[in-house]
C-alpha positions in Angstrom: -70.8 62.0 14.2 -67.0 61.5 14.3 -64.7 60.6 11.3 -65.2 56.9 11.9 -68.1 55.0 10.4 -70.3 53.3 12.9 -70.2 49.5 13.0 -73.3 47.4 13.2 -74.1 43.9 14.1 -71.2 41.4 14.2 -68.6 43.9 13.3 -69.6 46.1 16.3 -69.3 43.2 18.6 -65.8 42.3 17.3 -64.7 46.0 17.5 -65.6 46.0 21.2 -63.2 43.1 21.8 -60.2 44.9 20.4 -58.6 47.8 22.3 -59.1 51.2 20.6 -55.4 52.4 20.4 -53.8 49.0 19.4 -53.8 49.5 15.7 -50.8 51.7 15.3 -48.7 50.4 18.2 -48.8 46.8 16.9 -47.3 47.6 13.6 -43.8 48.6 14.9 -43.0 45.2 16.6 -44.3 43.3 13.6 -42.1 45.2 11.1 -39.1 44.7 13.5 -39.9 41.0 13.7 -40.1 40.7 9.9 -36.8 42.6 9.4 -35.1 40.4 11.9 -36.4 37.2 10.3 -35.3 38.3 6.9 -31.9 39.4 8.1 -31.4 36.1 10.0 -32.4 34.1 7.0 -30.0 36.0 4.7 -27.1 35.5 7.2 -28.0 31.8 7.5 -27.9 31.4 3.7 -24.6 33.2 3.6 -23.1 30.8 6.2 -24.5 27.8 4.5 -23.2 28.9 1.1 -19.7 29.5 2.6 -19.7 26.0 4.1 -20.8 24.4 0.9 -18.1 26.3 -1.1 -15.4 25.2 1.5 -16.6 21.6 1.1 -16.5 21.8 -2.6 -12.9 23.1 -2.5 -11.9 20.4 -0.1 -13.5 17.8 -2.3 -11.7 19.1 -5.4 -8.3 18.9 -3.5 -9.1 15.3 -2.3 -10.0 14.3 -5.9 -6.8 15.7 -7.2 -4.8 14.0 -4.5 -6.6 10.7 -5.2 -5.7 11.0 -8.9 -2.1 11.6 -8.1 -1.9 8.7 -5.7 -3.7 6.4 -8.3 -1.2 7.4 -10.9 1.7 6.7 -8.5 0.2 3.3 -7.6 -0.1 2.4 -11.3 3.5 3.4 -11.9 4.7 1.3 -9.0 2.6 -1.6 -10.2 4.1 -1.4 -13.6 7.6 -1.4 -12.0 6.7 -4.5 -10.0 5.3 -6.2 -13.1 8.5 -5.4 -15.0 10.8 -6.7 -12.2 8.8 -9.9 -11.7 8.6 -10.8 -15.4 10.2 -14.2 -16.0 12.9 -12.8 -18.4 13.8 -10.1 -15.9 14.1 -12.6 -13.1 16.2 -14.8 -15.2 18.5 -12.0 -16.2 18.9 -10.8 -12.6 19.6 -14.4 -11.4 22.4 -14.7 -14.1 23.8 -11.4 -13.0 24.0 -12.8 -9.4 25.8 -15.9 -10.7 22.8 -18.3 -10.2 22.3 -21.2 -12.6 19.2 -23.3 -13.2 18.8 -26.1 -10.7 18.6 -29.8 -11.5 15.9 -32.2 -10.6 15.0 -31.9 -6.9 14.8 -34.7 -4.3 12.2 -34.6 -1.6 12.5 -35.7 2.0 9.6 -37.6 3.5 8.4 -37.0 7.1 10.2 -40.2 8.2 13.5 -39.0 6.7 13.4 -41.0 3.5 14.6 -39.4 0.3 12.2 -39.5 -2.6 13.8 -39.0 -6.1 17.3 -38.7 -7.2 18.9 -35.2 -6.7 20.9 -33.9 -9.6 23.4 -31.0 -9.3 22.8 -27.8 -11.0 24.4 -27.6 -14.4 27.4 -25.4 -14.4 26.9 -22.7 -17.1 29.0 -19.8 -18.2 27.8 -17.7 -15.3 29.1 -20.3 -12.8 32.7 -20.0 -14.0 33.0 -16.4 -12.7 33.1 -15.4 -9.1 29.6 -14.8 -7.6 28.7 -11.2 -6.7 27.6 -12.2 -3.2 29.5 -14.5 -0.9 28.0 -16.5 1.9 29.3 -15.8 5.4 30.8 -19.3 5.5 33.0 -18.4 2.5 34.7 -15.6 4.5 36.5 -17.9 6.9 40.0 -16.9 5.6 41.8 -13.6 5.7 39.3 -10.7 5.7 41.5 -8.9 3.1 41.0 -11.7 0.6 37.3 -12.8 0.7 36.4 -16.2 -0.6 39.6 -17.9 0.6 39.0 -21.0 2.6 41.5 -23.3 4.3 39.4 -26.4 3.4 39.9 -28.1 0.0 37.1 -27.8 -2.5 35.2 -31.2 -2.6 34.5 -30.9 -6.3 38.2 -30.3 -7.1 39.4 -33.1 -4.8 37.2 -35.8 -6.5 39.0 -38.1 -8.9 36.7 -37.2 -11.8 36.4 -33.5 -10.9 32.7 -33.8 -11.6 30.3 -32.0 -9.3 28.5 -34.2 -6.9 31.2 -36.8 -6.6 32.2 -37.8 -3.1 35.2 -36.0 -1.7 38.5 -37.9 -1.4 40.1 -36.5 1.8 38.8 -38.2 4.9 39.4 -35.1 7.1 36.7 -33.1 5.2 33.8 -32.0 7.3 30.6 -33.9 7.0 27.7 -32.2 5.3 24.9 -31.1 7.6 22.4 -32.3 4.9 21.4 -36.0 4.6 22.8 -37.7 1.5 20.6 -39.9 -0.6 20.5 -43.6 0.3 21.2 -43.1 4.1 
């Protein structure tokens, strides 16, 4: 007898189906396949881990940028709120020489005037020169802004009250409709 035990029955039939020298030759490709699969898996995990780390760093940068932009937006909104507060608007209007307006009159679609317009009350800010001049006020010499060859209608009125009709007949007509016409 040889060094191999003799197989009987079902085991003998199965042994006949397998080639005799295939036992050792089949182990080398299997070991190589397992090593390649393990190496490929490790490399895949390394690439995946690197991609996740890069994404985490990018997310951190974006969160920091979002926080900075949110802080800037809130600062700008506070500035807007401070500039649009009623007392700030009133102070800025007075600095520009504006005065509170009187009661308004309204024009209807057919051209009728509804209400009685009242002129703005001249306050202490109206006595000084305005900071900004309209282009119509610059009709005189460019070296002396605010000079006009036409007489002031308020100064030409007999009472000197604002809103009184001008006395000279050569004054230019107003482009705006007057009440009662």
